[in-house]
C-alpha positions, 0 to 999 in steps of 0.5 A: 881800567885806569883808577882816577886820582883821589880828589883833592881835599878841600881847603878853607879858600875852596868855595862851596859853589859858584857864587851868583852872577855880580858877586865877587868872593872875598877869601882874604877879609870875609864879611862878618856878622858876628857883632849882631850876635854879641849884641843880640846876646847881651840885649837878651841878657839884660832882659833876663837879668832884670827879671831874675832880680825883680823875682829875687827882690818880690820873693826876698823883701816883699813876701819874706820867703826865699824858697829852693826854687829861688835859689835854683834860679839865681843859681843858675843865672850866675852860671849863664 
């Protein structure tokens, strides 16, 4: 019984499957949607910062109490 040769390892230019009819794969300069992920992250971070600073202002300036939960919230926000 003859042994079969081992299959070649996949390379970055080896497709996972055949593209649909009419689609030409572009391995040299593929389409990227990374800018959309960066934009979504920036919007969400901006909204989060607004709410954290509103909480800090309400607790520190309006009610004149600043508890350990506020310190943890503000500290966590700094590391994100």
